[in-house]
N, C-alpha and C positions, 0 to 999 in steps of 0.2 A: 603328370607331373606338372605340365604346366599350369595346366585347370586348378592346380592346389595352389599353386604362387600367385595365380592372379584373384583369390578367393577373397583374400582379404583385402584386395584395394578395390577390388569390387562393395565388398560389403561397407567399404570405410563410405565408397559414394554412394550406397544405398542409403546410408544414416544420413549422410549430407541433406541426401535428398527430401528426406522425408521430415529434416529439419526446416529445409525452405520451405517446404509445402504448408509445415504445421507453422510458420512464421508469415507466411501469406494468410492463414486463415485466419488468424488470430488481428494481423492489421485491418484484414478484412471486417473482420467482426465487431473490431474497435470503432472504426468511421461507422459502421450502420447501426451502433448501438447510439453512441451522441446524436446522431442524425433521425432513429426512428424510436429508441426509446426498447426496451426487453420483449413488452407483449407483440410489439408491431416488426420485433425484429425476423427479416426473412433470411430461412439457411440458405434457401434458392438463390437470394441475392447475395449473400456471403461467397457460395461458392463461386456463383458467374464473377465477383470480383474477384476469386482466388484462384481463378482457373482451376477447380477440380469439379468432381460432383459432389452431392449432397453424400452421398454413399460412404467418400471417404470425413467427409467432417464426421458422418454418426460415428468411424469405426475410428477415428483419433480422441472423439470428446465424449462420445456416447450418448449425448442428448443437448437440448439445447442448454439447458441450465450447465451441463458440464462444462459447453463451452463458455457459457458468461463467467463461470468458476476460472476456467484455465484463462481468461482476459485479466479478470484481477489478478491472478498469480503471476502472470504475463508482468503485468503493471511492477508489481513489487520486484520481482525480478533485473528487471532494466530498470529499476531505481536501486538497486543495492540496498534495498531495506532494513535485511536482515542481517546482513554486513555488516551494515552502519552502527544498528542498534547494538551488536556485542562489540563492535570497537568502542561504543560510547562507556557501556558498562566494566571493558577491561580496565579503563582508566580508578588508579587508585584514590581520588580524593572525590569524596561523593559529592561532592559541589562541580566538580569542574566533568565529572559524570553525567550530573543533570543537567547541564547547560549544554552538554554536547548531546544528550536525547533529545531535548528541546530543538536543537538548531538541526537535526539529522532528521526531528519530526517537519520541521517546515522546507528542508530542500527536498523531502519525498513530497510533501503537498504541490511542490511547486514543476515536478517531473510529470504531469499530466494532467492540469486541474481539470480540462471537458469532461477526461475519463470518471475525475474524480465525481463531477459535482452530479453525472448522470449516473455511477454506481448509489451516491448518497440518497441521491430523490427515486430510485428506484424504490430501496430499500426500506421507504418508507413509506410505501404502498404498494407493491409487490410482495406475497410472501414467500415467493422461489427466491426473490433476488435479497430478501430479505436474509434468507437462511447463510446466501453465498457471503454477504457484507457483516452479519454480526457476528460470524468466527475469527473476522480479521480486526475486528474492533474488538473481539473479549481480547484477540491475543493485544493490541495494543495497549488497552487500558492493563492489563497484566504486567504488559513491561511496564510501563509507567508508573507501576506499583511498588515495582521491585527497586528502582531508580528513588523512588519517596520514603522507604521503608531502610535505606540506608540513610539516608538522609536523617528519618527520625532517629537511628540508632544513633548518629551525630548530636542528639538533642535539635535538630533543626528546624523542627514543626512547630509553627507558629500556631498558639492561643486565637479561640476555640479550637483548634482543627485537632482530631486523632489520626493517628495513620493512613486510617480506610476513608475517611472524609478527606484528607488532604491529596490520596494517589485519585480519589474518583472527581475534587475540584480541579487538577491540575491537569487531568486527562480530557477534559469537559471542555477546560479550557486554552486545549491545544487540539483540538478539533478539527477535522479540514471544516464544519460548516461554519465556524468561529473564525478560524484562520481568512476563509475565503472570504466571509464578513467583510474582513478587517482589509483584507486585501485591495480588494475591489472598494471600498469607500474612500480609503488612503491613494489608490491607485500606485499600489508598491507589488511586486515580485513576492510569491508565498515564504522565498528562502531569504527575504532580507527581514522578516518579521520576528526573528528570535529576540532580535535585543530588546523591541518593546512588549513582547509576553513576560521575556524573564525580567522585567522590571514590574509587572503586572502579577507574577508570581512569586514575585519576594512577598506580598502580603499574605501568603500561602503556608511559603518555606522560606529560610532565612539563606541567601545567598551568599550574604559580604564575606571576603576572608579575616579569619580570626587565627 
């Protein structure tokens, strides 16, 4: 009887232990990824820093590529990106929703720019990393397209753009690469770029209140 009563508590402790182990691995992987890149990422070094074995890493993530994917997913979860995009999409006014989407994107870029720089640069030169990053970039482009479509339905896409062209242009203009370059040159935090970007994007979609 006592064993049955203690089992839920034990399972809870075990689950928290697994979560801590996973978090430690992801933290170590992030640090080594930024410092060494994906090709030189040593699972042995990650395991040492996380105080686990390589076997534990393989059990948790399956492969080195699986670990990279988990690092990218952890970044999105830490930043609350999906929830932020859903909150922006829930706004009734398409202009307000679009503005919120741009602000949310800038906020996300500011979460961990060092890691994002490494992930983006990796995707340009490493086919395996590209598969991980390109799926997330496709999701981002699709989200932007939804917000631009709402503006198009409100007759707010400027000539000579059509809805698709406007969506692609907006997504490119607020990409991490573009925002990081602007932030670096102007010595601004990424989450302070939204007003500047919105002024630029007003040439693609009309963001005035009417």
